[in-house]
N, C-alpha and C positions, 0 to 999 in steps of 0.2 A: 758538689758533684759526687755521685755514687762511685765507690771504688770499683775499678775494673775487675772482672773475674778472669783469673789466669789458670789454664789447665797445665799441669806439670806431668810429663810422661816419665815413667820410672827408668827407662833405658835397660841396659843389660842387668838382669837379676844377679849375675855373678860378679859384677863390677861394683864401683863405689856409688852408683846412682841411688840405690835405696838408702844408703847411710847418709849421703849428703842431703837427701830430701828430708828425712826425719830430723836431722840436726838443724837444717835451715828453718824448718817449720816449728822448731822449738824456740826460735828467736822472734823478737818483735819486729825487726825491720821489714820482712816481707808483708806482714799484716798491716803495717802502716801505709803500704803502697797499693795493696790489692786484696782480693778474696781468693785464696788458692784452693784448687781442686786437684787431687792427684789421680792419675790413671795408672794402675799397677796391680800388685798382688798383695793380698792381706798378709799371708804367712811370711812372705819375704820381707815386707816392711816391718812386721812384728819382730822378726829376728834381728833386723837392723837396730830397732829400738833396744832390744835386750843386749846386743853386743856393746852398745854405747852407754848402757845404763841410764837412759833418758826417761824423764817423766812425761811421756807423750802417749796420747790415746788416739785410736783410730775409729772413726764412725763410717760405716759403709752406707753409701747413698745411691739413689736411682735418679734423682733430680737435684737441681741446684738448691741448697738450703737458703732460706731467707736471712738467717742470722746464725750466731754461734761460732763465728770465725775468730779464734783466739790462739795465741802462741801455745803450742803444746797439744793442740787438737787438730787432727788431720781428717779432712773429708776425703773419702776414697771411693772412686768408681772401680770396682773389682773387675778386671779384664781377664786375668789368668788365675789358675789354681794349680801352681807348680808343686811338684813333690819335693819338699825340702831335703828329704833323705838322699835324693839323687843329684842335688846341686853341689857343685864344687867351685869355690871361688876361683875366678880366672879361667874356668873351663866351661864355657857355655855350650850346651848341646843343641840339637835341632829344636827341641821344645822351647828352649830359651830364645832361640832366634825367631821362632814364630811369635812368641809373646812380645818381644821387642817391637815387632811390626804392628801387632794388634793394639798395643798401647797407643801408638801414633794414629792408627786408623780410627780408633774410637774417639780420640781427642779431636781429630779432624772432623768427624761427624758432628760433634758437639759444637765446635766453633763455626762450622758451616751453617748449622741451623740457628745460630745466634745465641746459644746458651753460654758461650765463652767469648771474651773479648780478645784473647790471645793465647798462644801456646808457648811453653818453655820446655825444651827437651833435655833429658839427661843422656849421656853418651851410650851408643850402641856398639856392638861388634859386627863389623861389616861381613866378615867371613861367616859368622853364625846366621845372619839373615839370608845370605846367599845359599848356605847349606839347607835352610828351611824352604827354599824355593822362591825367594824374592830377589831377583837379579838387579839390585840397585847398589851402586858403589858408596852410598851414604844417605844420611837423613835428607839432604837437600833434594836429591833426585827422587827419593821416595815421596816426599811432600809434593813435589811438582807433579808426579804421577797421580797421586790421590786427589789433587785439586785441579788436575788438567790444566796446569799453568805452564806457559812457555813465552818468553824465556824467563829464567830465574837466575839469581846470582847470590853468592855468599858475600856479605858485607861484615867486616869486623870493626867493632867500635872500641877504640882505645882512648887513652887520655890525651894523646898527641895527634893521632891519625885515625881517620876512617879509611878503611881499605876494602876495595871491591875486587873480586877475582874474575878474570875473563874465563879461565878454565878452573875446574875444581879437582875432583878425584880421578886423576889420570896418571898412568905411568909417564915418566919424563920423556921417554922416547916417542910418545904419541902427542905431546903438547903442541909441537909446531904445526901439525896437521889441523888442529882446531883453532889456530890463530889466523882467522880470516877477517877481511874487512867487514863483512856482514855481521859476524858474531861480535866483533869489537864494537861496532856501531850500536847493535842492540843492547849491549851492556852499558855503553855510554848513555843511551837514552833512558834505560832503566835506572841508572845511577842519578842522572839529572832529575828525573821525576821523583825518585825516592827522597832526595835531599830536600826538595820543595815540600813534598807531602808529609814526611815524617819529622823533619828537622826545622821546618819553617824558614829555610834559606831561599829567598825568591830567585836569586841569580847565583847558583853555586859555581865555584871555580874547581875544575877537574884537572888533575895531573895524570898523565898516562906514562907508564913505564915501558921501556923497550923490552924485547924478548932476549936479544943476544948481548954479549959483552960489548960495552961502548955503543949500544944501539946499532950494532952491525958494522961499524966503521965504513959507511958508504958501500956496503955490500961485501966487503972483505971478510967479515965474520958472520955473514948471514944476510939474506935478502928480505926477511919478513917485515922489517921496519919500512923499507921502501915500497914493498909490494902490497902490504896489508894494513899496517898500523897508520902510516901517514895518510893514505886515502880515507880511512875511517875517521881520523881526526878532522880532515878537511870537510868531510860530509857533515860531521857533527857541528862544526862551526857554521856551515851554510844553513843549518837548521836553528841557529841562534844559541847554541850552547857555548859556554866559555870553557874551552878545552885547550890545554897546552901539552906539548911533548912531541915525541917521546923523550923521556929522561933516562939516563943510564941508572939502573937499579942499584949499582954498587955505591954510588955517591949521593943518591937522592935522600936516603934516610940519615940525615945528619942531625944528631941530637943537640948539637950546639946552635943550630940555626932555628929561626922561627918560620914555620911553614906558612906560606901565603895561600895555600890551597885548602879547600873545604873537604876534599876527598881525593884519594889516590886510586887509580885503576891499575891493577897488577896483572901481569900476563898468566902467572901460574901459581899454584898453591904455596910452595915454600918461599917463593920470591916475596910474597906479601905477608905471609904468616910469621916468618922468622923475626923480622923487626918488631912486629906488634907483640909477639909473645915474649920477646926479650925484655921489652919495656913494661908490658902490662899483663903478665901471665895470669894473675889473680883478678884482674880488673876487666880485661877485654871480653867482649860479648859477641857471639855470632848472631847476625840478624839476616834473614832471608828476604831479599828483594824480589818482587814479582808475584808473590803469592796473594790470593784474595783475602788473606788474614795475616795478622802479625805473628811471627814465630821467632823466638830467640833461643839461644842454646849456650851452654858452657863452651869455653874454648879449649877444654882439655878432654882427654879420653877416659877409658874405663879404669885406668890406674889399678891393674890387677895386683901390683906389688903392695898396694895398701888395702885392698878389698878384704873385709872380714876382720880387720884389726882395730877398727874404731878410730883410725888416725886421719881419715880423709877430711880435708878442709872444705866447708860448704860456702866459703866466701864468694867463689865465682858463680855458684848457682844462685845465691842471694842477689848478686849483681844482675844476673840474667833475668831473674823474676822481676826485679824492680825496673829494669830497662823495658821489659815487655809492658809493664803497667804504665810507665811514662810515655812510651810510644803510643799506647792505646789512648791516653789522655790527649796527646797532640793530634792524633787522627780525628778524635771527636771534634776538636776545635777547627780542623782544616776545612 
């Protein structure tokens, strides 16, 4: 089978994205799994190579090369031409915000027309993209907009758990308004379909977490479980899905026990991400359910404290690239 072609977006030019890309593509592991293509900025990536003193070359391309994919050689689709003299690590300006979005836009165009098998994204700065006029709270929402996809969901793949979020980038005070039976049911359906399509599990077992402490204590600590979560679970079961819950989130993630579930559906961002990042910070991968193409991402941010120092670890990006490649192979077989 021909290796899948994976598009890698550079993310924030003032963060660690450029550095982890050039470091990851100096290694053999990504090339054993896929044929990588980078969407980014030539000067920014060249500076990242110099900072880390790597023996890496960059070749600018306009179409997918037929061969020449080797560690230490980067095929680049140049999307921006930023002024290096005006860039400050950890301080993205409006031009950087626009560039971050354009990398994703271009990669989506390529994957939509079939030139790529999947996309892997490096971290962006949400404030910078909003300052540039793109009112999206994150990658997931931007990708949903670009592909006209609804619903979509963030799934995090770790060594012990797969976790899907019902809500994503919301202030905590707004979360309960988004916990509706309809939304939960749509995420359950998306999760059930995704487990079958991408992971080859014909009858996945889904666990659902509650929103409130102790799942609301019969309404004493909150009504959302009785009013929204339980009806969604009942409807999912009537549709043939194997769904159980809601479970109290504080006791569900027990490292000493063996999970009997294939995937966990979490109500909000930190509820699901704290346990998976505690266990798998370098290994966990963000995968977007509901898009018409495969997209994975690192599970960390721009890491401005490391940017420009040559200290950033590419392990999570390598994992995200390899995961995108493996998911592409599974999809071909489905």
